[in-house]
N, C-alpha and C positions, 0 to 999 in steps of 0.2 A: 681700637683699630677699626676703621670703617670697613663695611662689607665689600668684598670684591664682586663687582657686577660685570658679567660678560655677555657676549652676544647670545650664548647658550642659555643663561639663566635669567636674562632680562625680563622676559614675559612673566615668568613665575614670581620673581622677587619684586618687580616694579609694577607692571601693568595689572597684576592680579592682587596686589596688596590692598588690605582693608585699612591701612594707615597711610598717611602722607609719606612720600618718599623724596629724599634729597639725593640727587645723582650728580657727582662731581666728575666731569669729563676732563682728564688730565693726561700728561705724558711725563716720563722720567726726565726728559731733556728740557722741560719747560720751567724756567725760573719762577714765574709768578705762580705756577701750579705748586711748586715746592713751598711757596710762601703760605698758601691757604691750606695745604695738606694737613698740618697740625690742627687747624681750626675745624676741618671736616672730621678729623678723628675725635676732637673734643665734643663736637655736636653728636657724634654717634653715641658717646657715653652719656651725655646729658639728656638726650631724648629717648634713651632706651625704653622700650615698651610703649612709647607714644608715637614714634616715627621710625622709619627705616632710613639710615644714612649710609650711602655707599659710593664707590668710586669706579669709574670705567676708564681703563687704559686705552686711549684712542688708537694707539699703534697696534695693539693686540685685538681690538674689537671694532673693526671698521664698519661693520653692519649697523649696529645700533647708533653709532656716531653719525653715519649717513642718514639713517632713518629720521633723526631729529635735526638734521641740518647743522650739526656742530662744525663750525669752520674756525672758530677762535677758541683757544683754551687759555686758562681754565673757563669752562662754561658750567654753571651749576643750574640744573633744572629742578623745579619743585613740582612734583607730580601727585595729583590726587584723583582717585577713581579712574586711573589709567590715562588721564589727560594732563597735559602741561598746564599748570595753574600760574606759574611765574618762572622767571629765569634771571640769572645774574651772569654777566660776562666780565672776565678780568679778575685781578686780585682785589677783593673788596674787604672792608672791615667785617669782623665776626658779627657785630650788631646788625649789619644789613642782612646777613644771611639768616640770623635767628628771627628777625622781625618778619621776614617773608615766610619762614616755616611756622612761626607762632600764628600767623594769619590763617593757616590751613588746619590748625588743630581744633 
């Protein structure tokens, strides 16, 4: 299960991480979000120890969503050294997400 990232812990878990971070911005009511949710959970397990993989519920965490200008969900940000290195919008194949993450490792 991917890590739950919130407005309160975002800085600690994401911006201060010494590993690349994948952040899935999602909502319970979003169909495409539910499609990639299992992929994000798989990536959390597969990249354990090499990267942080987490999810931000946009309804409960409007601060970080606004900070990064997330208007469409699902939006997946790839963050390295506190900076957005890449992003993906919409339900995309797992291979597309892992390729983007592999480039940051």
